[in-house]
C-alpha positions as CSV (number, residue, x, y, z in Angstrom):
1,M,95.1,74.6,76.1
2,G,94.3,73.7,79.7
3,G,94.7,76.3,81.8
4,G,95.8,79.2,79.4
5,L,94.0,82.1,78.3
6,S,92.0,81.6,74.9
7,L,91.4,84.4,72.6
8,N,87.8,83.4,71.8
9,P,86.3,81.4,74.6
10,K,82.5,80.9,75.1
11,P,80.2,84.3,76.0
12,A,81.0,85.1,80.1
13,P,77.6,85.2,82.1
14,D,76.4,89.2,82.6
15,D,75.7,88.9,86.2
16,G,77.9,89.8,88.8
17,Y,77.4,86.2,91.4
18,N,80.2,83.3,91.3
19,V,79.8,80.4,88.6
20,S,81.1,77.1,88.6
21,V,83.7,76.8,87.0
22,D,85.4,73.6,85.4
23,E,89.2,73.8,85.5
24,H,89.4,70.8,82.9
25,A,87.3,72.5,80.4
26,L,88.3,75.6,78.5
27,P,89.2,79.0,80.0
28,W,85.6,80.7,81.1
29,T,83.6,78.1,79.7
30,F,80.9,78.5,82.1
31,Q,78.0,75.7,83.3
32,G,74.8,77.9,83.1
33,E,74.1,81.8,84.5
34,T,73.3,80.4,87.5
35,D,74.4,81.7,91.2
36,A,76.6,80.1,93.7
37,D,73.5,80.7,96.0
38,T,71.0,78.6,94.0
39,V,74.0,76.2,93.0
40,I,74.2,75.3,96.7
41,M,70.4,75.0,97.3
42,S,69.9,72.1,94.2
43,R,72.5,70.3,95.7
44,R,71.1,70.7,99.3
45,V,67.2,69.6,97.3
46,G,69.0,66.7,95.7
47,S,70.9,65.4,98.8
48,M,67.1,65.3,100.1
49,G,65.4,63.1,97.7
50,L,63.5,65.8,96.0
51,S,63.3,65.6,92.8
52,G,61.3,68.0,90.0
53,D,58.1,66.1,90.3
54,K,55.3,68.3,90.0
55,K,53.4,66.6,92.4
56,G,55.8,66.5,95.3
57,P,58.1,64.0,97.4
58,S,55.9,61.2,98.6
59,R,54.8,61.1,102.1
60,R,55.2,57.2,102.3
61,G,57.3,56.1,104.5
62,V,58.6,59.3,105.5
63,G,57.9,60.6,109.0
64,G,56.3,63.9,110.2
65,T,59.5,65.8,110.5
66,K,61.4,64.8,107.3
67,W,58.2,65.7,105.7
68,N,57.9,69.3,107.3
69,K,61.9,69.6,106.6
70,A,61.0,68.6,102.6
71,K,58.0,71.4,102.7
72,H,60.1,74.3,103.7
73,T,63.1,73.5,101.2
74,V,60.5,73.0,98.5
75,K,59.1,76.7,99.6
76,S,63.1,77.8,99.7
77,T,63.7,76.6,96.3
78,H,60.4,78.5,95.0
79,A,61.8,81.8,96.9
80,F,65.0,81.0,95.2
81,G,63.0,81.0,91.9
82,Q,61.4,84.0,92.4
83,A,64.9,85.8,93.5
84,G,66.0,84.4,90.2
85,S,62.8,85.9,88.3
86,A,64.4,89.4,89.9
87,L,67.8,89.1,88.9
88,A,66.7,88.5,84.8
89,T,64.9,92.0,85.2
90,R,67.9,93.6,86.8
91,R,70.1,91.8,84.0
92,A,67.4,93.2,81.0
93,E,67.5,96.7,82.5
94,A,71.4,96.5,82.4
95,R,71.5,95.4,79.2
96,A,69.0,98.1,78.0
97,D,71.5,101.0,79.0
98,G,73.8,99.2,76.7
99,T,77.1,101.0,77.5
100,N,76.8,102.1,80.7
101,G,77.4,106.0,79.1
102,W,76.7,107.6,82.4
103,I,80.4,107.0,83.7
104,A,82.7,109.5,82.6
105,T,85.7,108.9,80.3
106,H,87.1,112.0,80.6
107,C,86.3,115.2,82.6
108,V,87.1,118.9,81.7
109,L,87.6,120.6,85.1
110,G,88.5,124.0,84.0
111,P,91.2,126.7,85.5
112,R,92.3,126.0,89.2
113,S,90.6,129.1,90.6
114,H,87.2,128.2,89.2
115,R,87.2,124.0,90.4
116,G,85.6,123.6,93.3
117,I,83.6,120.5,95.3
118,E,80.2,122.8,94.5
119,K,80.3,121.4,90.9
120,F,79.5,118.0,92.1
121,E,76.8,116.0,93.8
122,L,78.2,113.7,95.8
123,V,75.6,110.7,95.9
124,R,77.5,108.3,98.3
125,V,80.3,106.9,100.3
126,I,82.5,103.7,98.3
127,G,85.4,104.1,100.3
128,R,87.5,104.8,103.4
129,G,90.5,104.7,104.8
130,V,92.4,106.2,107.3
131,M,93.5,109.6,105.2
132,G,89.8,109.9,103.9
133,E,86.6,108.6,101.7
134,V,86.0,107.9,98.1
135,S,82.4,109.2,96.9
136,L,80.4,108.5,94.1
137,A,80.0,112.0,92.4
138,R,77.7,113.2,89.4
139,F,79.6,116.0,87.5
140,R,76.5,118.7,87.4
141,K,77.9,120.5,83.9
142,D,77.3,117.0,82.4
143,G,75.6,114.6,84.5
144,K,78.4,112.5,83.7
145,Y,79.4,109.9,87.3
146,M,82.8,109.8,88.3
147,A,84.8,108.9,91.5
148,I,86.5,111.5,94.0
149,K,88.7,111.4,97.1
150,A,89.1,113.5,99.4
151,I,91.8,113.7,102.4
152,S,91.5,115.8,105.1
153,K,94.2,118.3,104.7
154,G,94.1,118.4,108.5
155,Y,95.7,114.9,108.8
156,V,98.0,115.1,105.9
157,V,99.5,118.2,108.2
158,K,99.3,116.3,111.1
159,H,101.0,113.1,110.1
160,D,103.5,115.0,107.7
161,D,102.0,113.2,105.0
162,E,101.8,115.9,102.1
163,R,105.0,114.4,100.2
164,H,102.5,110.8,99.6
165,V,99.5,112.9,98.4
166,Q,101.8,114.8,96.0
167,N,103.6,112.2,95.0
168,E,100.0,110.1,94.0
169,R,99.0,113.3,92.3
170,L,102.4,113.5,90.4
171,I,102.4,109.4,89.2
172,L,98.7,109.5,88.2
173,G,98.9,112.6,86.1
174,Q,102.1,110.8,83.7
175,L,100.2,107.6,84.6
176,R,98.1,106.1,81.1
177,H,97.2,102.6,81.1
178,P,94.3,100.6,80.5
179,F,94.7,98.8,83.6
180,V,95.2,101.6,86.0
181,V,93.1,104.2,87.4
182,G,92.5,107.7,85.4
183,L,93.2,110.5,87.2
184,F,91.0,113.9,85.3
185,G,92.0,116.2,88.0
186,T,92.8,117.9,91.5
187,L,91.4,120.4,93.8
188,Q,91.1,121.8,97.2
189,D,89.2,124.1,99.8
190,K,89.6,124.6,103.3
191,Q,89.7,121.7,104.6
192,K,90.2,118.6,101.6
193,I,92.2,117.9,99.2
194,Y,90.6,116.5,96.0
195,F,91.3,113.6,93.5
196,V,88.8,113.7,90.7
197,L,89.1,110.2,88.8
198,E,88.0,107.2,87.0
199,Y,84.7,105.6,88.3
200,V,85.7,101.7,88.3
201,A,82.1,100.0,88.9
202,G,82.7,96.9,89.0
203,G,83.6,96.8,92.7
204,E,87.1,95.1,94.3
205,L,88.8,92.1,93.5
206,F,88.9,90.9,96.7
207,S,85.2,90.6,96.8
208,K,85.1,87.6,94.9
209,L,87.4,86.1,97.6
210,R,85.1,87.0,100.7
211,G,84.2,84.1,102.8
212,N,87.9,82.2,102.2
213,R,86.3,81.8,98.2
214,C,89.4,81.0,95.6
215,L,89.3,80.9,92.1
216,S,90.5,78.4,89.6
217,A,93.7,79.2,88.2
218,A,92.0,79.6,85.0
219,V,90.3,82.4,86.4
220,A,93.4,83.8,88.6
221,K,95.6,84.1,85.8
222,F,93.3,86.4,83.4
223,Y,93.5,88.9,86.6
224,L,96.9,87.7,87.5
225,V,98.5,88.8,83.6
226,E,96.5,92.3,83.6
227,I,98.0,93.1,87.0
228,L,101.4,91.7,85.9
229,A,100.8,94.3,82.8
230,A,99.4,97.7,85.2
231,L,102.4,96.8,87.5
232,A,105.1,96.5,84.7
233,H,103.9,100.1,83.0
234,V,104.4,101.5,86.5
235,H,107.5,100.2,86.4
236,A,108.8,101.4,83.0
237,G,107.3,105.1,84.3
238,G,109.9,104.9,86.7
239,F,108.0,104.2,90.3
240,V,107.2,102.0,92.0
241,Y,103.7,100.8,93.3
242,R,104.1,99.6,96.9
243,D,100.1,98.6,98.3
244,L,99.4,95.6,96.1
245,K,96.6,93.9,97.4
246,P,93.2,92.4,96.2
247,E,91.5,95.6,97.9
248,N,93.7,98.0,95.7
249,V,92.7,96.1,92.0
250,L,89.4,97.2,91.0
251,L,87.0,95.0,88.1
252,D,85.4,97.7,85.3
253,T,82.4,97.4,83.5
254,E,83.6,94.8,81.1
255,G,85.5,93.0,84.3
256,H,88.9,94.0,83.6
257,C,91.7,94.9,86.3
258,R,92.3,98.8,87.3
259,L,94.5,99.4,89.7
260,V,93.9,101.8,92.7
261,D,95.0,104.0,95.4
262,F,98.5,105.3,95.1
263,G,99.1,106.5,98.3
264,F,102.1,104.7,99.1
265,A,103.3,104.6,95.4
266,C,106.5,107.2,93.9
267,A,109.5,107.7,91.9
268,P,112.9,105.8,93.9
269,P,115.3,108.2,94.8
270,D,118.5,107.9,92.6
271,G,117.0,106.3,89.8
272,P,114.7,103.3,88.9
273,E,117.2,101.0,91.2
274,G,117.1,103.5,94.0
275,R,117.1,102.3,97.5
276,M,113.9,102.9,99.5
277,R,113.6,103.1,103.5
278,T,110.1,104.8,104.5
279,N,107.5,101.9,106.4
280,C,104.6,101.3,104.5
281,G,102.5,98.8,102.8
282,T,100.5,96.1,103.8
283,P,102.1,94.0,106.4
284,A,100.8,90.8,105.2
285,Y,101.9,91.3,101.0
286,L,105.5,92.7,102.8
287,S,108.7,91.3,101.4
288,P,111.6,90.2,103.7
289,E,113.5,93.4,101.9
290,Q,110.9,95.5,103.4
291,L,111.0,94.1,107.1
292,S,114.3,93.6,107.8
293,R,115.3,97.1,105.9
294,K,117.3,98.2,108.8
295,K,119.9,94.6,107.7
296,T,119.6,95.2,104.6
297,G,119.9,99.0,103.8
298,G,116.0,99.1,102.4
299,Y,114.8,97.7,99.8
300,T,113.9,98.3,96.1
301,R,111.1,98.4,93.1
302,I,111.4,94.0,93.1
303,V,108.9,94.7,96.3
304,D,106.0,94.7,93.9
305,W,106.8,91.7,92.5
306,W,106.7,89.8,95.7
307,A,103.6,91.3,96.6
308,F,102.4,89.7,93.2
309,G,103.6,86.7,94.5
310,C,101.1,87.1,97.3
311,V,98.4,88.1,95.2
312,A,98.2,85.0,93.2
313,Y,98.5,82.4,95.9
314,E,95.5,84.6,97.5
315,L,93.2,84.5,94.4
316,M,94.0,80.5,94.1
317,S,93.8,79.5,98.0
318,G,91.4,82.4,99.3
319,H,94.1,83.6,102.2
320,T,97.3,85.0,101.9
321,P,100.6,82.6,102.1
322,F,102.0,84.2,105.5
323,C,99.0,85.4,107.1
324,K,96.9,82.2,108.7
325,D,94.5,84.3,110.8
326,H,94.3,88.2,110.1
327,K,92.5,88.7,113.0
328,T,94.5,87.4,115.6
329,D,98.4,87.2,113.7
330,S,100.9,89.1,115.1
331,H,102.7,91.7,112.7
332,H,106.0,89.2,114.4
333,A,104.9,86.2,113.7
334,I,104.2,87.1,109.9
335,Y,107.5,88.9,109.6
336,L,108.8,85.2,110.9
337,R,107.4,83.2,108.5
338,V,108.2,85.5,105.5
339,I,112.3,85.9,106.5
340,Q,111.5,81.9,107.1
341,G,110.1,81.5,103.4
342,R,107.6,79.0,104.9
343,I,104.8,78.5,103.0
344,S,102.0,75.6,102.4
345,F,100.2,75.1,99.7
346,P,96.7,73.5,99.3
347,S,95.9,70.2,98.0
348,F,94.1,71.1,95.4
349,M,96.3,73.7,93.5
350,G,98.6,72.5,90.8
351,P,102.2,72.4,90.1
352,T,102.4,75.1,87.5
353,P,100.6,77.6,90.1
354,R,102.6,76.3,93.0
355,A,106.3,76.7,90.9
356,L,104.8,80.4,89.9
357,V,104.1,81.6,94.1
358,R,107.6,79.6,95.0
359,S,109.4,81.2,92.1
360,L,107.8,84.7,93.8
361,L,107.6,84.0,97.0
362,K,111.7,83.0,97.8
363,A,113.0,84.5,100.7
364,D,116.9,84.1,98.7
365,L,116.8,87.0,96.6
366,P,119.1,85.8,94.1
367,K,116.8,83.1,93.8
368,R,113.5,84.9,93.0
369,L,111.8,86.4,90.1
370,T,112.2,90.1,90.2
371,D,111.5,91.4,87.0
372,A,108.5,91.1,84.4
373,A,109.8,89.6,81.5
374,S,111.5,86.6,83.8
375,I,108.1,86.3,84.9
376,Q,106.1,86.5,82.0
377,A,108.2,83.8,81.0
378,A,107.2,81.6,83.9
379,E,105.4,78.4,82.8
380,F,102.6,78.9,84.5
381,F,102.0,82.3,81.5
382,Q,103.6,80.2,79.0
383,D,100.4,80.3,76.6
384,V,99.5,83.7,77.7
385,D,99.4,86.6,74.4
386,F,100.4,89.5,76.0
387,V,100.0,91.7,73.1
388,A,96.5,90.8,73.2
389,V,96.4,91.5,77.0
390,N,97.3,95.2,77.0
391,Q,94.8,95.5,73.9
392,K,92.4,94.3,76.0
393,R,91.3,91.4,73.0
394,I,91.2,89.0,76.4
395,R,87.5,88.5,77.2
396,P,87.5,89.1,81.3
397,P,85.5,85.6,82.6
398,Q,82.7,87.8,83.9
399,K,81.1,91.1,83.0
400,P,79.7,92.1,86.5
401,L,76.0,93.3,86.5
402,I,76.1,97.2,86.2
403,L,72.6,99.2,86.8
404,P,71.7,102.2,84.9
405,I,72.7,105.7,86.1
406,G,74.5,105.8,89.6
407,D,75.0,102.4,90.3
408,A,77.3,101.1,93.1
409,S,75.8,98.1,94.8
410,R,79.1,96.6,94.3
411,F,80.6,98.9,96.7
412,D,79.7,98.2,100.8
413,E,78.0,101.7,101.8
414,Y,79.1,103.5,104.3
415,H,77.7,106.5,106.1
416,P,79.2,110.4,105.6
417,R,81.4,111.6,108.9
418,E,83.7,114.3,109.7
419,C,87.1,113.2,110.0
420,L,88.4,114.7,113.6
421,E,91.8,115.8,111.7
422,D,89.4,118.5,109.8
423,E,89.2,120.4,113.7
424,F,93.1,121.3,112.9
425,D,94.0,125.0,111.6
426,S,94.9,124.0,107.9
427,A,92.8,126.2,106.5
428,K,95.7,128.3,105.5
429,K,97.6,125.5,103.8
430,V,97.6,125.6,100.3
431,F,98.6,122.1,98.9
432,A,100.4,123.4,95.6
433,G,99.3,121.4,92.1
434,F,95.9,120.9,93.5
């Protein structure tokens, strides 16, 4: 089967750490349940000539400095062993909780006149953006946990962004798909508007790429087919997403994808193929049509498939195709590479993944793959059963370790802060529909 998808792979490990993957084995056949740090340490120990002999390394022919290094390495190995025992305890706790029943699968907020943020206990902030922040929250009525996205009314009014928040409310209210985050409802108070959302506890897909790490083609394929299915559903509903990147793909408790943050999503004017001219999105994922929208007369929903190609490249290489350094690259430098279609591939990326990326990131629009059907027919996805994908019958390559009751360890922790725009006189502003 090569690097294809299988409906009956071997069980994936239930911790949330990276594991060694053999690309020549069946997909998601993992080599043990060890974490990446343990693998690295075992290699270091082996390179020093240490074995598993209980008597320890011999001093014969070894200088004092080398002996001390070896001794400290044994101590470090012992420390990792203790950490492994602690991890095993955490796994046992997670298994005891079983179904993660503390996470809300539905929520009845009641009439709008009776809704209020005081009905929730905000546990901690798990995400932050320019317009607001996302918190893990407990619904006081039934004790279930969900995510609440709070956006400053003052910021929305000051920057004339009401259409964006209204688009997000309307679109999420219509979309129902296993790979799209669920919206339970909305509410507002004098300073903020709130989206009450499904809590996706497994963290960002981007977390798997930190430190310039990348995924094997077989593992990347799993996440790509679920993202593809989510985008196809968004387009089928008559919408465009416009902000695809690994940070906006979360993993649920089983390891499946959820597309989140629909702040830039919209319904194109003049129908599904209508042109848009709004400048939005993340520079490293923008298509030539978005960057040259004044010359091209705008762009259509096909820009989502360009971003999909960028994500495919990033998952299998560890960095985006047109941005060499996110800290130093200027927008103009990225613009030139995108317009010229200059892509270099790492030597370890195989010919089939390269062909997929090239077909998605051609600067010449008529030669580019621009719809879900043609992308599904690409050689890279030829062994994928998309019916099974949409039914979530494909086992994820890794199941995140989720601890009982209120676990948010998969997200960075932020200190709550007051938004400066809250000082604006927005108390009289009422957002329709919230």
